[in-house]
C-alpha positions in Angstrom: 142.9 219.7 -13.0 143.6 221.0 -9.5 141.1 220.1 -6.5 141.5 222.1 -3.4 139.6 221.9 -0.2 139.9 222.6 3.3 139.6 219.6 5.9 137.8 220.2 9.4 139.8 219.5 12.4 139.4 216.0 14.3 141.4 214.7 17.0 141.9 211.6 15.2 143.3 208.4 16.0 145.0 207.0 19.3 146.7 203.7 19.3 148.8 201.7 21.9 150.2 198.3 22.1 151.2 196.3 25.1 154.3 193.8 25.8 153.4 190.3 27.2 155.4 187.0 27.5 155.4 185.1 24.4 156.5 181.3 23.9 159.3 180.6 22.1 157.5 178.7 19.3 155.6 181.9 18.6 158.8 184.0 18.7 160.4 181.5 16.2 157.5 181.8 13.7 157.4 185.7 14.1 161.4 185.8 13.5 161.0 183.6 10.4 158.5 186.2 9.1 160.8 189.0 10.0 164.0 187.6 8.7 162.7 185.2 6.0 161.9 186.4 2.5 159.8 189.3 2.7 156.1 188.9 1.0 154.2 191.8 -0.8 151.7 193.3 1.3 148.0 192.3 1.0 146.6 190.3 -1.8 146.1 191.6 -5.6 143.4 193.9 -6.3 142.8 197.4 -6.4 146.2 199.3 -6.0 146.5 201.2 -2.7 145.7 204.6 -2.2 148.7 207.2 -2.0 148.4 210.2 0.3 151.2 212.6 1.2 151.2 214.7 4.3 153.3 217.8 4.7 153.4 220.1 7.8 153.9 223.7 6.6 154.5 226.8 8.4 155.7 230.1 6.7 156.7 228.4 3.4 155.9 230.9 0.9 159.1 230.6 -1.1 159.6 226.8 -1.0 155.8 225.4 -1.0 155.5 225.8 -4.9 158.3 223.8 -5.8 157.3 221.1 -3.2 153.9 220.8 -4.7 155.2 220.9 -8.2 157.4 218.2 -7.6 154.6 216.0 -6.2 152.5 216.8 -9.3 155.3 215.4 -11.8 155.4 212.0 -10.1 155.8 209.6 -12.5 154.1 206.1 -12.7 152.7 206.5 -9.3 151.1 210.0 -8.5 149.4 210.8 -5.3 145.8 210.4 -4.5 145.7 213.4 -2.3 148.2 215.9 -0.6 147.4 217.1 2.8 149.0 220.2 3.8 148.8 221.3 7.7 149.2 225.0 7.6 150.5 225.7 11.1 150.1 229.2 11.9 151.2 230.6 8.5 151.4 234.3 8.4 153.2 235.1 5.3 151.1 234.6 2.3 151.7 230.8 2.2 148.0 229.9 1.7 147.8 232.4 -1.1 150.8 230.9 -2.8 149.4 227.5 -2.5 145.8 228.4 -3.9 147.5 230.2 -6.9 150.3 227.3 -7.6 147.6 224.6 -7.4 145.4 226.3 -10.2 147.7 224.8 -12.6 148.5 221.3 -11.0 146.7 218.1 -11.5 146.9 217.5 -7.8 143.9 216.7 -5.2 145.1 219.0 -2.2 143.6 219.3 1.0 144.3 222.1 3.6 144.2 221.8 7.3 144.6 225.1 9.0 145.8 225.3 12.6 147.0 227.9 15.1 149.3 225.6 17.4 150.1 227.3 20.6 152.2 226.5 23.6 154.0 223.2 23.9 152.0 222.1 20.9 153.7 224.7 18.7 156.2 222.4 17.2 157.4 220.7 13.9 156.9 217.6 15.6 153.5 218.0 16.8 152.4 219.6 13.1 153.9 216.5 11.5 151.9 214.4 13.9 148.4 216.0 12.8 149.1 216.0 9.3 149.7 212.5 9.0 146.7 212.0 11.3 144.6 214.0 9.0 146.0 212.0 5.8 145.4 208.8 7.5 141.6 209.6 7.7 139.5 207.1 5.7 142.3 204.9 4.7 142.8 201.3 4.9 145.5 199.2 6.2 147.0 198.5 2.5 147.0 202.1 1.7 150.1 204.2 1.9 151.0 207.3 3.8 154.2 209.6 2.8 155.6 212.6 4.5 158.1 215.0 3.3 158.9 218.7 4.0 157.6 221.8 2.5 161.2 222.8 1.4 161.4 219.3 -0.1 161.5 218.8 -3.7 160.8 214.9 -4.6 162.5 213.5 -7.2 160.0 212.5 -10.2 160.2 208.6 -9.1 160.0 209.2 -5.4 156.6 207.7 -4.9 157.1 204.8 -7.4 160.5 204.1 -5.7 158.8 204.1 -2.3 156.2 201.6 -3.5 158.7 199.2 -4.9 160.2 198.5 -1.3 156.6 198.4 0.1 155.5 195.7 -2.4 158.8 193.8 -1.6 157.6 193.5 2.1 158.7 196.7 3.8 156.2 198.3 6.1 158.0 201.7 6.1 160.7 203.1 3.9 163.1 206.0 5.0 164.5 207.8 1.8 167.6 210.1 1.9 167.5 214.2 2.3 170.1 215.7 0.1 170.9 219.5 0.2 170.0 221.5 -2.8 173.1 221.9 -4.8 172.8 225.8 -5.0 171.9 225.9 -1.3 175.0 223.7 -0.9 177.4 226.1 -2.4 176.6 228.8 0.1 177.5 226.5 3.0 181.6 227.0 4.0 183.6 224.2 2.8 184.5 223.2 6.5 181.0 222.1 7.0 181.0 220.0 3.9 184.3 218.3 5.2 183.0 217.7 8.6 179.8 216.1 7.3 181.6 214.0 5.1 183.7 212.5 7.8 181.0 212.3 9.8 178.9 210.5 7.0 182.0 208.0 6.5 181.9 206.7 10.1 178.2 206.5 10.1 178.5 204.4 7.0 181.3 202.0 8.2 179.3 201.2 11.4 175.9 200.6 9.4 178.2 198.2 7.0 179.6 196.4 10.2 176.0 195.9 11.4 175.2 194.6 7.9 177.5 191.8 8.4 177.6 191.0 12.2 173.4 191.3 12.6 172.1 191.2 9.2 168.8 192.3 8.4 167.4 190.7 4.9 164.6 193.2 5.0 167.2 196.1 5.1 170.1 194.7 2.7 173.2 196.6 2.2 173.5 199.0 0.3 171.3 201.3 2.3 171.8 204.4 4.1 171.5 205.7 7.9 169.0 208.5 7.5 165.4 208.3 9.1 164.5 212.1 7.9 161.0 213.5 7.8 161.9 214.7 4.5 161.3 211.4 3.2 159.3 208.3 5.1 156.5 206.3 3.4 154.6 203.8 5.6 151.6 201.5 5.3 148.7 202.6 7.1 148.5 199.6 9.0 151.9 199.9 10.3 151.2 203.8 11.1 148.3 202.7 12.9 150.2 199.8 15.1 152.8 202.4 16.1 150.5 204.8 17.3 151.1 207.3 14.6 154.0 210.3 15.0 155.0 210.4 18.5 153.9 213.7 20.2 157.6 215.0 20.6 158.6 218.7 19.8 161.5 217.5 17.4 163.0 214.6 16.5 159.6 212.9 15.4 160.9 211.2 12.4 163.5 209.4 14.3 161.1 208.7 17.0 158.4 207.2 14.6 160.9 205.0 13.1 162.5 203.7 16.5 158.6 202.9 17.6 158.4 201.0 14.3 161.5 199.3 15.1 160.1 198.1 18.7 157.4 196.7 17.0 159.6 194.7 14.8 158.1 196.5 11.7 160.3 195.8 8.5 162.1 198.9 7.5 163.8 199.7 4.5 166.5 202.4 4.0 166.3 202.6 0.2 169.3 204.4 -1.6 167.0 204.9 -4.6 164.6 207.2 -2.8 165.4 210.6 -2.4 164.2 214.2 -1.9 166.4 217.7 -2.2 166.0 220.0 0.8 166.9 223.5 1.3 170.1 224.2 3.2 169.0 227.3 5.1 170.3 228.4 8.1 167.0 229.8 9.5 164.7 226.8 9.6 161.2 226.1 11.2 162.2 223.4 13.2 164.1 223.9 16.6 166.8 221.5 16.7 166.6 220.6 12.9 169.2 220.6 10.1 169.0 224.6 9.9 170.2 225.2 13.6 172.9 222.5 13.1 174.3 224.2 10.0 173.9 227.9 11.7 175.7 226.6 14.8 178.6 224.7 13.1 179.2 227.7 10.7 180.2 229.7 13.8 182.1 226.8 15.8 182.5 223.2 15.1 180.3 221.1 17.6 182.2 219.0 20.2 180.4 216.0 19.5 179.0 214.2 16.2 175.4 213.0 15.6 174.2 211.1 18.6 173.4 208.2 16.5 177.2 207.7 16.0 179.1 206.2 18.6 182.9 204.6 19.1 183.5 202.0 16.4 184.6 199.4 19.1 181.4 200.3 21.3 179.4 199.4 18.1 181.1 196.3 17.3 180.3 195.0 21.0 176.6 196.3 20.6 176.3 194.4 17.3 177.9 191.3 18.6 175.5 191.1 21.7 172.2 192.1 19.7 173.1 188.9 17.3 173.7 186.8 20.2 170.4 188.2 21.7 168.5 187.6 18.8 169.4 184.0 18.7 168.0 183.5 22.1 164.7 185.5 21.4 164.1 183.3 18.0 164.7 180.2 20.4 168.0 178.9 18.5 169.8 179.1 21.6 168.8 178.4 25.0 172.0 179.2 27.0 171.5 182.8 28.7 174.4 182.7 30.9 177.1 183.9 28.5 174.9 186.7 27.4 174.1 187.8 31.0 177.8 187.8 32.0 178.6 190.0 28.9 175.4 192.3 29.6 176.4 192.5 33.5 173.2 191.3 34.2 171.3 188.0 35.2 170.1 185.0 33.1 166.8 185.3 35.0 166.6 189.1 33.5 167.7 188.0 30.1 165.2 185.3 29.9 162.6 187.7 31.1 163.4 190.5 28.4 163.9 188.3 25.5 160.3 186.5 26.2 158.6 189.9 25.0 156.7 189.1 21.7 158.8 191.6 19.7 162.8 191.7 19.6 162.9 195.4 18.8 161.2 196.1 22.2 163.4 193.4 24.0 166.7 194.8 22.9 165.6 198.4 23.7 164.7 197.1 27.1 168.4 195.8 27.7 170.0 198.8 26.2 168.0 200.9 28.6 168.7 198.8 31.6 172.5 197.6 31.0 175.2 199.8 31.7 177.6 198.3 29.2 174.9 199.0 26.5 174.7 202.8 27.3 175.8 204.8 24.0 178.9 207.2 24.4 179.4 209.9 22.0 182.2 210.7 19.5 184.0 213.9 19.3 184.6 215.6 16.2 188.6 215.5 17.4 188.5 211.7 17.5 186.7 211.0 13.8 189.9 210.0 12.1 190.8 207.6 14.7 187.4 206.1 14.9 187.1 205.8 11.1 190.5 203.9 11.2 189.3 201.4 14.0 186.0 201.0 12.2 187.8 200.0 8.8 189.8 197.5 10.6 186.9 195.9 12.5 185.0 195.8 9.3 188.1 194.1 7.4 187.7 191.7 10.5 184.1 191.0 10.0 184.3 190.7 6.2 187.1 188.1 6.8 185.1 186.1 9.6 182.0 186.1 7.2 184.1 184.8 4.4 185.4 181.8 6.6 181.9 181.5 8.0 183.0 181.8 11.5 181.3 183.8 14.5 182.2 187.4 14.4 183.1 187.8 17.2 182.9 185.7 20.3 181.1 187.1 23.4 184.5 186.4 25.3 186.0 189.0 22.7 183.7 191.8 23.4 
C-alpha cells in the first residue's frame, strides 16, 4: 500500500575534493582500475536501497503518470520516491496525495518555496537528491528523473545492470512522448535528426580513437536529468548536484568525469518526456523547441564541434592519457601539438585524476578551445565525420596509430 509522508528540510551534505601531485606508479594502478575489466560494486550481501528523486514544480498534469510508472517498475521497484515540491500552486500536491492512494510506493514529500537565485530547476534537483541521499550508504543507489518523465517498466532494472557491472553512474536516454512529437513541426524533427547524426558519428569516432571499456559502443550521448542513476558513494565524492541554475545534469556528469568515475551511457535505459513548449526549466528542452519553431538556431548543441576539431581533440586526449598512465615519458611531442611546454604537460598530467588533468589542458590550451557548428554546415560536417570514421576504422583494423600527432 501507499506510504506518503513529508520530510523536514535540512541543509544536507557538502563535499569537496582537492587535487595533488600523484606518482606515475599510482596513476598506472588507478588507470588499470579505470580501464581494466570493471568489477561489481561492493561485496555480496544485502541488495542496495534504491531511492528516486524528482524535482516538481506545478506538474499537476504529469506527476500522476510519472508516479504510476515508478510504481510499475519490474524486478527492481524503488524503496522510496522523494518529491521536491518547489513553489507548487496548481494543485500538484493534492494530485500526488490522490494518486498515491492506489500505488504501492513509499513517497516522501519535501516542500520548498525557492526564491531569488535559488528559484531554479538546477537548485531544485540539487535539493531533491540531497534529501534522497539522507540515511543511505555508499552502495545504495540514487536515481533522478523529471516530473514529466514516464520511465519504462525496466528503467530501474536496466540501470542496476550497468551499476552491477561496475559503473558509478548511468545516463539514460530521454525520448519525446510520441503523441507530443506529432505536434512538433517536421522541420524540427529533421534538424534534430541531422544534429543527432553528427553527434553519434563524433561519439563513434571517440570509441575508436580513445576507447573507454567502461562505456563501450554502442552507447548514446545524452546526460539528461530525465534519467541519471548514481551510487551514493560517487554522488558524495562529486559533492552532489552542482549549484547551477540550469544544465545541472551535464554539470554533474562532467564533475564525475573529472573524478574519473565510470560513467555508462546505456542505450537500454530510457524515459519518455513531454514535448511541451512551455517548460519549468529556463534554457531547457521546452525553450529550445519553442525557439526553433519560430526560427532555426544559428548553432547546434554546444556539445557538438566540427569533425576535424573532434578528431584532433580525441587524438591528443588519447596521447595525453598514455603519458598520465606512465606508459610514455616523452612529453615534448604532445606539448608541441598543444602549443605549450613540456613542463606544463608534466605538471598537469601529474594530477591524480586524468579527467581533471584533461579538463585543465582544455581550459588552458587555445588549440583545444571548442568551436560551434552552424546548422548551415551540418551536412558538410556529417560528410567529414563519415570520412574520418572510415579512416579510424581502417587504422584500427590494421592496428596502427590513428592518427599521429604530426597529422593533427
